[in-house]
C-alpha positions in Angstrom: -8.6 17.3 -20.6 -6.0 17.4 -23.3 -4.4 14.2 -21.9 -7.7 12.4 -21.7 -8.4 13.2 -25.4 -4.9 12.1 -26.3 -5.6 8.7 -24.6 -8.7 8.3 -26.8 -6.6 9.2 -29.9 -4.0 6.6 -28.9 -6.6 3.9 -28.5 -8.2 4.9 -31.8 -4.8 4.6 -33.5 -3.6 1.4 -32.0 -6.9 -0.4 -31.4 -5.8 -1.3 -27.8 -3.0 -0.4 -25.4 -1.9 -1.0 -21.9 -1.3 1.7 -19.2 2.5 1.4 -19.6 2.2 2.1 -23.4 -0.3 5.0 -22.8 2.0 6.5 -20.2 5.0 6.3 -22.5 3.2 8.0 -25.4 1.8 10.7 -23.1 5.2 11.2 -21.4 3.7 10.9 -17.9 4.1 8.6 -14.9 2.2 5.3 -15.0 0.0 6.3 -12.1 -1.1 9.4 -14.0 -2.0 7.4 -17.0 -3.9 4.9 -14.8 -6.0 7.7 -13.3 -6.8 9.1 -16.8 -7.8 5.7 -18.1 -9.8 5.0 -14.9 -11.8 8.2 -15.4 -12.5 7.4 -19.0 -13.5 3.9 -18.1 -16.0 5.1 -15.5 -17.7 7.1 -18.3 -17.8 4.2 -20.7 -15.4 5.8 -23.1 -12.7 3.1 -22.7 -13.1 -0.5 -21.6 -10.9 -3.5 -20.7 -12.4 -6.4 -22.6 -10.0 -9.1 -21.3 -7.7 -9.9 -18.5 -4.5 -8.8 -20.3 -4.5 -5.3 -19.0 -5.2 -3.8 -22.4 -7.8 -1.0 -23.0 -9.8 -0.2 -26.0 -12.4 2.4 -27.0 -15.7 1.8 -25.2 -19.3 2.1 -26.4 -19.5 5.5 -24.7 -17.6 6.8 -27.7 -20.3 5.4 -30.0 -22.9 7.1 -27.9 -21.2 10.5 -28.2 -20.7 10.0 -31.9 -24.4 9.0 -32.3 -25.5 12.2 -30.4 -23.3 14.3 -32.7 -24.8 12.6 -35.8 -28.3 13.1 -34.5 -27.6 16.7 -33.9 -26.2 17.1 -37.5 -29.2 15.3 -38.9 -31.6 17.5 -36.9 -30.2 20.7 -38.3 -30.3 19.2 -41.8 -33.9 18.1 -41.5 -35.1 21.2 -39.8 -33.3 23.9 -41.8 -35.9 24.2 -44.6 -38.8 24.3 -42.2 -37.1 27.0 -40.1 -36.4 29.0 -43.2 -40.0 28.8 -44.2 -41.3 29.7 -40.7 -38.8 32.7 -40.4 -40.0 33.9 -43.8 -43.6 33.6 -42.9 -43.3 35.3 -39.5 -40.4 37.7 -40.3 -38.9 36.8 -37.0 -35.9 34.8 -35.7 -36.4 31.0 -35.5 -34.1 28.7 -33.4 -33.6 25.0 -32.8 -32.5 24.2 -29.3 -31.5 20.9 -27.6 -31.1 20.0 -24.0 -27.7 20.0 -22.3 -28.0 19.3 -18.6 -29.9 22.1 -17.0 -29.6 24.3 -20.1 -31.1 24.7 -23.5 -28.5 25.1 -26.2 -29.3 26.7 -29.6 -27.8 24.7 -32.4 -29.3 26.4 -35.4 -30.9 29.8 -36.3 -32.6 31.5 -39.2 -33.4 35.2 -39.2 -36.6 36.5 -40.7 -36.8 39.7 -42.8 -38.1 41.8 -39.9 -35.3 40.8 -37.5 -33.5 44.0 -36.7 -31.0 42.7 -34.2 -28.4 40.4 -35.8 -27.8 38.5 -32.5 -26.3 35.1 -33.0 -27.9 32.6 -30.6 -26.1 29.5 -31.9 -24.2 27.8 -29.1 -25.7 30.0 -26.5 -26.7 28.2 -23.3 -30.0 29.5 -21.8 -31.7 28.5 -18.5 -34.5 26.1 -19.0 -37.0 28.0 -16.9 -36.4 31.4 -18.5 -36.9 30.6 -22.2 -39.7 29.2 -24.3 -37.5 26.5 -25.8 -36.1 25.6 -22.3 -39.6 25.2 -20.9 -40.5 22.8 -23.8 -37.4 20.7 -23.0 -38.1 20.9 -19.2 -41.7 19.7 -19.8 -40.5 16.5 -21.4 -37.7 15.7 -19.1 -37.9 12.7 -16.8 -40.0 13.4 -13.7 -36.8 13.1 -11.6 -34.8 15.6 -13.6 -37.7 18.0 -13.9 -38.2 18.0 -10.1 -34.4 18.5 -9.6 -34.4 21.6 -11.9 -37.5 23.1 -10.4 -36.1 22.7 -6.9 -33.9 25.5 -7.9 -32.7 28.0 -7.1 -34.1 29.4 -10.3 -32.3 32.5 -11.4 -34.3 35.8 -11.7 -32.9 36.7 -15.2 -35.2 39.7 -15.7 -38.0 41.2 -13.5 -40.4 39.0 -15.6 -38.6 35.7 -15.2 -41.0 33.2 -13.5 -39.2 31.5 -10.6 -42.2 29.9 -8.9 -42.1 26.2 -9.7 -45.9 25.9 -9.4 -46.5 28.6 -12.0 -44.0 26.8 -14.3 -45.7 23.5 -13.8 -49.0 25.2 -14.7 -47.4 26.5 -17.9 -46.2 23.0 -18.7 -49.7 21.7 -18.3 -50.8 24.3 -20.9 -48.0 23.3 -23.2 -49.2 19.6 -23.1 -52.7 20.8 -23.9 -51.9 23.4 -26.6 -48.6 22.2 -28.1 -46.7 25.4 -27.5 -45.4 27.7 -24.7 -44.4 31.3 -24.5 -41.8 33.3 -22.6 -42.7 37.0 -22.2 -39.5 39.2 -21.5 -38.2 36.4 -19.3 -34.7 36.2 -20.8 -34.4 39.7 -22.1 -36.5 42.8 -21.6 -38.3 43.6 -24.8 -37.9 40.0 -26.2 -40.8 37.6 -26.5 -40.7 34.0 -27.7 -42.9 31.0 -28.3 -41.7 27.4 -28.7 -43.0 23.9 -29.5 -41.5 20.4 -29.3 -39.7 18.4 -31.9 -40.0 14.7 -31.6 -37.7 11.9 -32.8 -38.6 8.6 -34.4 -39.5 7.0 -31.0 -41.8 9.9 -30.1 -39.5 11.4 -27.5 -38.9 15.1 -27.5 -35.4 15.7 -28.9 -35.5 19.5 -29.4 -37.5 22.6 -29.4 -38.3 25.1 -32.2 -38.9 28.7 -31.2 -39.8 32.0 -32.8 -38.6 35.1 -31.1 -38.9 38.8 -31.7 -39.3 42.2 -30.1 -42.3 42.5 -27.8 -43.7 45.5 -29.7 -44.1 43.2 -32.7 -44.6 39.8 -31.1 -47.2 41.1 -28.7 -48.7 38.9 -26.0 -52.0 38.9 -27.9 -50.2 37.5 -31.0 -48.3 34.7 -29.2 -51.2 32.2 -29.4 -51.5 32.4 -33.2 -47.7 32.4 -33.6 -47.5 29.5 -31.2 -49.9 27.4 -33.5 -47.6 28.1 -36.5 -44.5 27.2 -34.5 -46.2 24.0 -33.3 -47.1 23.1 -36.9 -43.4 23.6 -37.9 -42.3 21.5 -35.0 -44.7 18.7 -36.2 -43.2 18.9 -39.7 -39.7 18.6 -38.4 -40.8 15.7 -36.3 -42.1 13.9 -39.4 -38.8 14.6 -41.2 -37.0 13.0 -38.2 -39.1 9.9 -38.6 -41.8 10.5 -36.0 -45.3 9.3 -37.0 -48.4 10.8 -35.3 -50.8 8.2 -34.0 -54.5 8.8 -33.6 -56.8 7.7 -30.8 
């Protein structure tokens, strides 16, 4: 991994370089450098634009940089909305984005009533066992959603739903109501409800969730909290350039 990153740094510094030059700077055999460059080329991170045997950074680097910029922009645009929602509910509010078969929390705001100072930022959570994850799962491509639901789905707690048909039914409810809950599915005593955040093109780019202890965020209260979370998600979506259409 270190060597692959160094290859990218070499190309960024020199603009272009051949395998022999790369091997020399890495201090490795030419065959090793060729394998590294080949792996990066398959992922679009380097490319060979001509027939001179020279490599340069590929458009895959721009894609990664764009994803990072989008993530930074999302946290900037959502922060105030999350702060307002956390203050209103008194609970913890998170923003999560998809990462393969996981939901990854990229920002968090704690409400005044939050008694556990748990930091969820950077934590990977299974899609099927969290409210944010179910939102992201709901808006995946049909192919990817089927692949995830084929499982096996981990039984994280005794309340984790692992039946794909039940999860699909929950997803249908999400599409109808705009929010979805997870009741003690990730941790006993922890309930959460989440809603989608859309980008400028209307695609779901993230999920916003509110979570808190089950004795305070009771099952009976999740519907009302869900409406507030969905409203916050719509506001962030507007800030990200999404415009609702009627009809």
